[in-house]
Every structure is written in C-alpha cells, then in structure tokens.
C-alpha positions as CSV (number, residue, x, y, z in Angstrom):
1,M,39.2,26.6,30.4
2,I,41.1,23.7,29.9
3,A,39.0,20.8,28.3
4,A,40.4,17.6,29.5
5,I,38.8,15.1,28.1
6,G,39.1,11.9,30.6
7,V,36.3,9.4,31.7
8,V,33.3,9.5,33.6
9,G,32.3,6.6,35.5
10,G,34.7,4.2,33.4
11,T,37.6,3.3,30.9
12,G,37.8,4.3,27.1
13,S,40.0,1.6,26.7
14,A,38.0,-0.9,27.9
15,A,35.8,-0.1,24.6
16,A,38.8,0.5,22.3
17,Q,39.2,-1.7,19.5
18,A,42.2,-2.5,17.2
19,L,42.4,-0.2,13.8
20,D,43.3,-1.4,10.5
21,W,43.4,0.6,7.7
22,N,40.2,0.5,6.7
23,N,38.9,1.9,9.6
24,L,40.6,5.1,8.2
25,H,38.7,8.4,5.8
26,H,38.4,8.1,2.7
27,S,40.2,11.3,2.9
28,A,42.2,11.1,5.9
29,P,45.2,13.9,5.6
30,E,49.1,12.5,6.0
31,R,49.5,16.1,8.4
32,Y,46.9,18.3,10.1
33,T,47.3,21.1,12.0
34,V,45.0,21.9,14.7
35,V,43.0,25.4,14.8
36,S,41.2,27.4,16.7
37,G,37.7,26.2,17.2
38,D,37.7,22.6,16.1
39,T,36.5,19.8,18.7
40,L,38.4,16.4,19.7
41,W,35.1,14.9,17.5
42,D,36.1,17.1,14.4
43,I,39.2,16.3,14.3
44,A,38.8,12.3,14.8
45,G,36.4,12.3,11.8
46,R,39.2,13.9,9.5
47,F,41.0,10.9,10.3
48,L,38.7,7.8,11.2
49,E,35.3,6.7,9.8
50,S,34.5,5.9,13.5
51,P,35.3,9.0,15.2
52,W,35.1,7.3,18.9
53,Q,37.8,4.9,17.8
54,W,40.0,7.8,18.6
55,P,42.1,6.6,21.9
56,E,43.7,3.9,19.4
57,L,44.7,5.9,16.9
58,W,46.0,8.4,19.2
59,R,48.0,5.5,21.2
60,E,51.8,6.5,20.1
61,N,52.3,9.1,22.1
62,P,53.4,8.4,25.5
63,Q,55.3,11.5,26.4
64,I,52.6,13.4,26.6
65,A,51.2,13.9,30.3
66,N,47.3,14.1,29.4
67,P,47.0,12.9,26.0
68,H,43.4,14.4,25.6
69,R,44.4,17.8,25.9
70,I,45.3,18.8,22.2
71,Y,46.0,22.5,21.4
72,P,45.5,25.1,18.5
73,G,48.8,24.9,16.5
74,D,49.4,21.7,17.5
75,H,50.6,19.0,14.1
76,L,49.4,15.3,14.0
77,T,50.9,13.1,11.5
78,L,49.7,9.8,10.1
79,H,52.0,7.1,10.5
80,D,52.4,3.4,10.4
81,C,52.8,1.7,13.5
82,N,53.3,-1.9,13.0
83,G,50.6,-2.4,10.2
84,S,48.4,-0.2,11.8
85,P,47.7,3.5,11.5
86,C,48.4,5.9,14.1
87,V,48.8,9.9,14.7
88,K,51.5,10.8,16.5
89,L,51.7,14.7,17.7
90,E,54.0,17.2,17.2
91,R,53.5,19.9,20.0
92,G,53.1,23.8,18.5
93,R,54.8,26.1,20.0
94,N,52.8,29.2,18.5
95,V,55.7,31.5,20.5
96,V,55.4,35.6,20.4
97,K,58.3,37.4,20.6
98,L,57.8,40.5,23.0
99,S,61.5,41.7,23.1
100,P,65.2,41.1,22.0
101,Q,65.8,39.6,25.3
102,M,62.4,38.2,25.7
103,R,60.1,35.2,24.8
104,T,56.9,34.1,25.9
105,T,54.5,31.1,25.2
106,P,50.9,32.4,25.6
107,A,48.4,30.8,27.4
108,R,46.1,28.2,25.2
109,E,42.8,26.4,25.6
110,A,42.7,23.2,25.1
111,I,39.8,22.1,21.7
112,E,36.7,20.9,23.6
113,P,35.5,17.1,22.5
114,I,32.2,18.2,21.4
115,P,30.8,21.9,20.8
116,L,30.6,22.3,24.8
117,N,28.7,25.8,24.1
118,I,25.6,24.1,22.6
119,T,25.2,21.5,25.4
120,R,25.6,23.8,27.9
121,A,23.0,26.2,26.9
122,F,20.3,23.3,26.2
123,L,21.4,22.6,30.2
124,N,20.3,25.8,31.1
125,D,17.1,25.3,29.6
126,H,16.0,21.6,30.9
127,R,16.5,19.0,33.1
128,V,14.5,15.8,33.9
129,V,12.9,15.0,37.1
130,N,13.0,10.9,37.3
131,D,10.2,10.2,40.1
132,P,7.2,10.7,39.1
133,E,6.3,10.7,43.0
134,S,8.3,13.6,43.8
135,L,6.4,16.2,41.5
136,D,3.6,17.0,43.7
137,E,6.2,17.7,46.4
138,L,8.3,20.2,44.8
139,A,8.2,24.0,45.9
140,Y,6.1,26.1,43.3
141,V,5.3,29.6,42.9
142,V,2.1,30.9,44.6
143,A,2.5,34.8,43.8
144,G,4.1,37.6,42.6
145,D,4.6,40.6,44.5
146,D,2.2,43.6,44.1
147,R,-0.2,41.0,43.1
148,R,1.7,40.5,40.0
149,L,0.1,37.3,37.9
150,I,3.9,37.5,35.4
151,S,7.1,38.4,36.9
152,G,10.3,39.2,35.5
153,A,14.3,39.6,36.2
154,G,14.5,41.9,39.3
155,D,11.0,41.1,40.5
156,R,10.6,39.4,43.9
157,L,7.8,36.5,44.1
158,Y,6.5,34.0,46.4
159,A,6.8,30.0,47.1
160,R,5.5,27.6,48.8
161,G,7.5,24.5,50.0
162,R,10.6,23.0,51.1
163,V,13.7,24.8,49.7
164,S,16.7,23.9,50.8
165,G,19.7,26.0,50.9
166,S,20.3,30.3,50.5
167,G,22.1,30.1,47.1
168,R,20.4,30.4,43.8
169,F,17.7,28.4,42.3
170,G,16.2,27.8,39.1
171,I,12.9,28.2,38.3
172,Y,10.8,26.0,36.0
173,R,8.1,25.0,33.9
174,M,6.4,21.4,33.2
175,G,7.6,20.1,29.7
176,E,7.2,16.8,28.5
177,A,6.7,13.8,30.2
178,Y,8.4,11.0,28.9
179,L,6.6,7.5,28.7
180,S,7.5,4.5,27.6
181,P,5.7,2.1,24.3
182,E,3.9,0.6,27.3
183,G,2.7,3.5,28.7
184,D,5.6,3.6,32.0
185,F,6.4,6.9,32.9
186,L,10.4,7.2,32.1
187,G,10.5,10.8,33.5
188,Q,8.9,14.6,33.1
189,E,11.0,17.1,31.0
190,L,11.2,20.9,32.9
191,E,11.5,23.8,31.0
192,G,14.1,26.5,32.6
193,I,12.6,29.8,32.7
194,G,15.3,31.6,34.7
195,E,17.5,31.8,37.9
196,A,16.3,33.1,41.5
197,R,18.0,33.9,44.9
198,H,16.3,33.2,48.4
199,V,15.4,36.3,50.3
200,R,13.8,35.1,53.5
201,T,11.3,32.1,54.6
202,E,8.2,32.0,56.9
203,G,6.9,29.3,57.6
204,D,6.2,26.8,54.0
205,I,6.5,30.3,52.2
206,V,9.8,31.5,50.6
207,Q,10.4,35.0,49.2
208,L,12.7,35.0,46.2
209,E,14.4,37.5,44.1
210,L,14.6,36.9,40.0
211,L,17.6,37.3,39.1
212,E,17.6,36.8,35.4
213,T,14.4,35.4,33.1
214,R,14.3,33.9,29.9
215,R,10.9,34.1,30.2
216,E,8.0,35.4,32.4
217,V,8.0,33.5,35.4
218,R,3.9,32.3,36.3
219,N,2.2,30.7,39.1
220,N,2.5,27.4,39.6
221,D,6.2,27.4,38.0
222,I,8.7,25.1,39.8
223,V,11.6,26.1,42.4
224,L,14.4,23.9,42.5
225,P,18.3,23.8,43.1
226,L,19.9,24.5,40.0
227,E,21.5,21.6,38.6
228,S,25.6,20.6,38.5
229,R,27.2,21.0,34.8
230,T,30.5,20.1,35.8
231,L,30.8,16.9,34.1
232,L,30.9,18.6,30.3
233,S,34.3,19.0,29.8
234,E,35.2,16.2,31.1
235,F,34.3,12.7,28.9
236,Q,35.7,10.9,26.5
237,P,33.5,10.2,23.3
238,R,33.7,6.2,23.3
239,P,30.9,3.3,22.1
240,P,29.2,2.3,26.1
241,L,30.8,-1.2,27.2
242,N,27.5,-3.2,27.4
243,D,24.6,-3.4,24.1
244,I,22.3,-0.8,24.3
245,E,19.3,-0.6,22.1
246,G,16.5,2.1,22.4
247,S,15.1,4.8,20.2
248,I,14.9,8.6,20.0
249,I,11.4,9.4,21.6
250,A,12.0,13.3,21.6
251,A,13.3,16.5,20.0
252,P,13.0,19.1,22.1
253,G,11.5,22.6,20.8
254,G,8.9,19.9,19.1
255,V,11.0,19.9,15.7
256,R,9.9,16.9,13.1
257,F,13.3,16.6,11.0
258,I,16.3,16.5,13.4
259,G,19.9,17.8,12.2
260,R,23.3,17.6,12.8
261,L,24.3,19.4,16.2
262,Q,20.9,19.4,17.7
263,V,19.7,17.7,21.0
264,V,17.2,14.6,21.4
265,T,16.0,12.4,24.0
266,L,16.7,9.1,24.1
267,N,14.6,6.5,26.2
268,R,17.6,4.4,27.9
269,G,19.6,6.2,30.4
270,T,22.0,5.3,33.3
271,L,19.7,2.4,34.5
272,H,21.0,0.8,31.2
273,G,24.3,1.6,31.4
274,L,25.0,5.0,29.7
275,Q,27.1,7.4,30.5
276,P,28.5,11.0,29.4
277,G,30.6,10.4,26.5
278,H,28.9,7.4,25.5
279,V,28.1,7.2,21.5
280,L,25.1,5.2,19.8
281,R,24.8,4.8,15.9
282,V,21.3,6.0,14.8
283,E,19.0,3.7,12.4
284,Q,16.2,5.4,10.2
285,Q,13.1,3.5,10.3
286,G,12.4,1.8,7.4
287,E,9.3,2.2,5.4
288,R,5.7,0.2,6.0
289,V,5.2,-1.1,2.9
290,H,1.7,-3.6,1.5
291,D,3.1,-6.8,0.1
292,P,1.6,-7.0,-3.8
293,R,0.6,-10.1,-3.6
294,T,-0.6,-10.9,0.2
295,Q,-1.4,-6.9,0.9
296,E,0.3,-7.7,4.2
297,V,1.9,-4.8,5.8
298,L,5.9,-5.1,5.4
299,Q,8.2,-3.2,7.7
300,L,11.2,-2.5,5.7
301,P,14.5,-2.8,7.1
302,G,16.4,0.6,8.8
303,E,19.1,2.4,7.3
304,E,22.2,3.6,9.1
305,A,21.8,7.6,9.2
306,G,23.9,8.9,12.1
307,A,25.4,8.9,15.6
308,V,24.3,10.6,19.1
309,L,26.3,11.6,22.1
310,V,24.9,11.7,25.1
311,F,26.0,14.2,27.3
312,R,23.1,14.0,30.2
313,P,21.5,10.4,31.1
314,Y,19.6,10.7,33.8
315,D,17.7,7.2,35.0
316,Q,15.6,6.3,32.4
317,V,16.5,9.0,29.6
318,S,19.6,10.8,28.7
319,Y,20.2,14.0,26.5
320,A,22.5,13.2,23.5
321,L,24.0,15.3,20.7
322,V,23.4,14.8,16.7
323,M,27.1,14.3,15.7
324,R,26.9,13.0,12.2
325,A,23.5,12.9,10.4
326,S,23.6,11.5,6.9
327,R,19.9,12.0,6.4
328,S,17.3,13.7,8.8
329,L,16.7,11.7,11.7
330,E,13.3,11.9,13.5
331,V,11.8,10.6,16.9
332,G,11.2,6.5,16.9
333,D,14.7,6.4,15.1
334,R,16.2,3.5,16.6
335,V,19.5,3.5,18.6
336,H,21.9,1.4,19.6
337,R,25.6,0.5,20.6
338,P,28.2,0.8,17.4
339,D,29.7,-2.4,16.1
C-alpha cells in the first residue's frame, strides 16, 4: 500500500513555520539515502529538531506530484534556499536488469508517516464510546452455544439487542471510563476481544459465529460494527492550528512509565480541535517540594519530556503515539501545542 501522507480535515501549510538554520538538528546530514523501514518522522528527525516542520524543509520539490511520497532508494540533499535550509530530492531508480534487451523498475512502497503497524494493531483492540447513555443500548452477549460460559474462534453465540447489517462485528469488553478531574464523563474505552459474523436474527436475539478471538468471549461482552480505520495512512504530522492544553490521562495496559512508540490517551479530542496527525509537546510535571522557611508546598516548573502524535481522536479524548521521549512519561503529564 502506498502511504499518501496527505492532510485530513485541514491544510498542513497553514501550520508551517519559516525555517532558519537554528531549526536544524545538530547532526543533520548533508545527504541521506532513504532505506526500507524509514518513516517520514524518522527522516524529518534526522534533519530537524522539530520533525513536524517537514513541509517547510521540503518546499523546493514542486516537480513531485505528491511531495509526501518518498521511497527507499531516494536521495535527500540539504541545500541553502535563499538563506533558509531546504531538502531536495533525487529520485532513486532501483533498476533491475532482467535481460540484455529489457530493464524494469520494480514496484515500490512509499515510506509511512509513522510506524502504522503499531497504531493499526492498537485500534484492533481499543475504541471509545462517546455517549454514556448509549452504553445501555448496545447489543451484548447473553449465551454461548451449547450452554458454554466462554466461547472461542469457531463457536457460535447469542447476543441481545440491535445488530445492524450482516457483515463482520467486533466483540468488546468494558475497559477504563475516562473522566475529567471534575468527574465529568469523557468516554468509555472498549477492549477488543474478537470478531464475529452475523448468522441469523430472531426477534431481538442475534446468532453470531466467532471468526477470531484474542481472548475468550463471555456473557455481557458488547457487540458493535467494526470501526473504520481508513484514516491511518492519510495524515501529515503537523501542529494543531489552535492552542491546545491537556494531559495524558491513561496508558492502556496500565503501565506506569511510558516510552517511545507506546500509546497514550489524552483528555482532548475533536471538540477541542484535534485531528489525526496533530503533534503535541509533552511537559513532565514538576516535583512538589516544601519551602524550607514557610513549609508551603510548591509546584516546581515542568520540563519538556517528548512529543506525541494523535492518530485517533474522539469527541473528548484521543489516542496518541509517543514519537519522542527524552525521559519516562507518566499519566498526568501536560500536553500542549508546540511553540
């Protein structure tokens, strides 16, 4: 699949900033050859301190119909363009000689914006329901075939409630309820258990056949149509257009210390302006100390600790991938729009 790193719901150029040589990474190469396994973020990070400024660095390549399609074997060369740094592309050919009379260029896959295999695998297992009142209206498992209490791939089971359509459905289990500091509901996480197909419906009872399971299916598990994941290859890393202040509120799996390429949940979503591809800086909470004279409890200033990239926003929460972590991140760390 070719990763067309376009823009979903906005324009990347609107957020682009003029570059100067101070924006370059201290070890930026004069020439780099793209290799298999590279991502747009990896390459941008070789040249820039802030990889989301890639569109400005790339501006001198109007001859490429889609400037975000970069392939293994391509050569990127650093230049001075009217006093600002820029990168120019020389298209690698990777020509293979098949016979004295014929040459061919093998099909190549463009590099991905980020490690999409991580986000795809995560979205197979997690989703969020925005409306708390809808939870009681979702279809749910009431029995396994042959009075089974737990079911696995190949088994049939029965669910009660409205199951629209006749395609594939996800089986989910209640996960963490996301709440604001004031206790307001932000979203309910659902953990994916497996997938099933519709067999038949009689009244409000639906018979399903389990096609695959990641854990055993039990009574009261939820049945929902599978969520679309088509946006994953269609975004460009970029800062949001508006100021956003939020925090990391969860790390699925319950881990305490969070590192690079781990998924986190943020308490900001589409209602706050977040879109797939938006990059946010992470600021680690400062320590709480006692003033030695007054004994007051003081909150020390936070320290910049990394960057996250939003890949699946919901109304009030978002899933994001940690792209950089200079220290271990934790639940409660602040996120905000890059300066």
